[in-house]
C-alpha positions as CSV (number, residue, x, y, z in Angstrom):
1,M,0.0,0.0,0.0
2,K,2.9,2.3,0.8
3,Q,4.4,1.6,-2.5
4,R,1.1,2.6,-4.3
5,I,0.9,5.9,-2.4
6,F,4.4,6.8,-3.5
7,L,3.5,5.8,-7.1
8,Y,0.5,8.0,-7.0
9,L,2.4,10.8,-5.5
10,F,5.1,10.4,-8.1
11,I,2.6,10.4,-10.9
12,F,0.8,13.4,-9.4
13,A,4.1,15.3,-9.0
14,S,5.1,14.4,-12.6
15,L,1.7,15.8,-13.8
16,I,2.2,19.0,-11.9
17,A,5.8,19.3,-13.2
18,L,4.5,18.7,-16.8
19,Y,1.8,21.3,-16.3
20,F,4.4,23.9,-15.0
21,Y,6.7,23.1,-17.9
22,A,3.9,23.5,-20.5
23,S,2.7,26.7,-18.8
24,G,6.1,28.1,-18.5
25,S,6.9,27.3,-22.2
26,N,3.7,29.1,-23.3
27,Q,4.5,32.1,-21.2
28,L,8.1,32.2,-22.5
29,G,6.8,32.0,-26.1
30,S,4.3,34.8,-25.3
31,V,7.0,37.0,-23.8
32,R,9.3,36.3,-26.8
33,E,6.5,37.3,-29.2
34,R,5.9,40.5,-27.2
35,V,9.6,41.4,-27.1
36,D,9.8,40.8,-30.9
37,F,6.8,43.0,-31.4
38,L,8.3,45.8,-29.2
39,E,11.6,45.6,-31.1
40,E,9.8,46.0,-34.4
41,E,7.8,48.9,-33.0
42,T,11.0,50.5,-31.6
43,E,12.6,50.2,-35.1
44,S,9.5,51.7,-36.6
45,L,9.6,54.6,-34.2
46,K,13.3,55.2,-34.8
47,D,12.6,55.4,-38.5
48,S,9.7,57.8,-37.9
49,L,11.9,59.9,-35.6
50,K,14.7,60.1,-38.3
51,S,12.1,61.1,-40.9
52,T,10.7,63.8,-38.6
53,K,14.2,65.1,-37.8
54,L,14.9,65.4,-41.6
55,Q,11.6,67.2,-42.1
56,V,12.4,69.7,-39.3
57,L,15.9,70.3,-40.7
58,D,14.4,70.8,-44.1
59,M,11.9,73.3,-42.7
60,Q,14.6,75.1,-40.9
61,Y,16.8,75.5,-44.0
62,F,15.4,78.9,-44.9
63,S,15.7,80.4,-41.4
64,L,17.8,83.2,-40.0
65,E,18.6,81.1,-36.9
66,N,20.3,78.4,-39.0
67,N,22.1,80.7,-41.5
68,D,25.5,81.5,-40.1
69,D,26.3,83.8,-43.0
70,A,23.1,85.9,-42.4
71,L,23.7,85.9,-38.7
72,A,27.2,87.3,-39.3
73,Y,25.4,90.4,-40.5
74,Y,24.3,91.1,-36.9
75,D,27.7,90.4,-35.2
76,D,28.4,94.1,-34.7
77,L,25.0,94.8,-33.1
78,D,24.1,94.0,-29.6
79,L,21.2,91.7,-30.3
80,D,20.7,88.4,-28.4
81,N,18.0,87.2,-30.7
82,P,17.9,89.1,-34.1
83,S,14.9,87.1,-35.4
84,R,12.7,87.9,-32.4
85,Y,13.8,91.6,-32.6
86,I,12.9,91.9,-36.3
87,A,9.6,89.9,-35.8
88,D,8.6,92.2,-32.9
89,K,9.3,95.3,-35.0
90,L,7.2,93.9,-37.8
91,L,4.4,93.1,-35.4
92,E,4.5,96.7,-34.2
93,T,3.1,97.7,-37.6
94,N,-0.1,95.9,-36.6
95,E,-0.6,98.3,-33.7
96,Q,-1.7,101.1,-36.1
97,K,-5.4,101.7,-36.4
98,G,-6.9,100.2,-39.5
99,D,-5.2,97.8,-41.9
100,N,-1.5,97.0,-41.6
101,P,0.4,99.5,-43.8
102,L,2.5,96.8,-45.4
103,I,-0.6,94.9,-46.6
104,P,-1.8,96.4,-49.9
105,Y,-5.4,95.2,-49.4
106,E,-8.4,96.6,-47.5
107,G,-9.8,94.2,-44.9
108,M,-13.3,93.0,-45.9
109,E,-14.4,91.5,-42.6
110,S,-12.2,93.6,-40.3
111,D,-8.6,95.0,-40.6
112,F,-5.9,93.0,-42.2
113,K,-3.2,92.2,-39.6
114,I,0.0,90.1,-39.8
115,N,-0.3,86.8,-38.0
116,K,2.7,84.6,-38.7
117,I,6.2,85.6,-39.5
118,K,9.2,83.7,-40.9
119,I,12.5,85.5,-41.0
120,L,14.2,83.9,-44.0
121,N,17.6,85.6,-43.8
122,H,19.1,89.0,-43.0
123,K,17.1,90.7,-45.8
124,W,13.8,88.9,-46.4
125,I,10.7,88.0,-44.4
126,I,7.6,86.0,-45.4
127,A,4.5,86.7,-43.5
128,D,0.9,85.5,-43.3
129,F,-2.0,88.0,-42.8
130,S,-5.7,87.8,-42.3
131,D,-8.8,89.7,-41.4
132,G,-10.5,86.7,-39.8
133,K,-12.1,85.4,-43.0
134,F,-9.7,86.2,-45.8
135,W,-6.0,85.6,-45.8
136,G,-2.9,86.0,-47.8
137,E,0.9,86.2,-47.7
138,I,3.5,88.9,-48.2
139,L,7.2,88.9,-49.0
140,I,9.0,91.8,-47.3
141,R,12.5,93.2,-47.6
142,Y,13.8,94.7,-44.4
143,E,16.9,96.6,-43.4
144,L,18.1,97.1,-39.9
145,K,19.5,100.6,-39.5
146,D,22.3,101.7,-37.2
147,D,19.8,103.3,-34.8
148,M,18.2,99.8,-34.4
149,G,15.2,101.0,-36.4
150,V,13.9,98.7,-39.2
151,D,12.7,99.7,-42.6
152,F,10.2,97.3,-44.2
153,T,9.6,97.3,-48.0
154,L,6.9,95.1,-49.6
155,I,8.3,93.0,-52.4
156,D,5.3,90.9,-53.4
157,H,1.9,89.9,-52.1
158,L,-1.0,87.6,-52.7
159,L,-4.5,87.3,-51.4
160,Y,-6.3,83.9,-51.5
161,S,-9.8,83.8,-52.8
162,Q,-12.6,82.5,-50.6
163,S,-12.4,79.1,-52.2
164,G,-8.6,78.9,-51.7
165,Y,-7.5,79.3,-55.3
């Protein structure tokens, strides 16, 4: 009888060990699949990050901040951030009553004001303007004078039609 109890205990212990082995193998396979999936996802995200970095670098190509030759133009001046200074001076033209004097159109819904500004280099600016319903873009030449004043000259302009054409 004692021998049968040990036999049953051995069989029962063997079945438990077999269950744990099968369960552990399944869990290990599941964990390996998850790790493989996460590695693929990481590679995908790395590729996406590289693509995004290239897009950002491409968008920054025409930018005063990334143009050392254009920034050299401001070396003699005491300006920490020339782009911000020029943009602020351009936005001051919005403070006049009525339409912005650099915009050659009369506002239809309200006054045309400059919204977004992109300083391209030490001579040119592209800007977006709107009256709340209609919008357009202007290309401006600017010159920073010795007295830190800025002269703006309109080079070209366009106003989008209501349908966007």
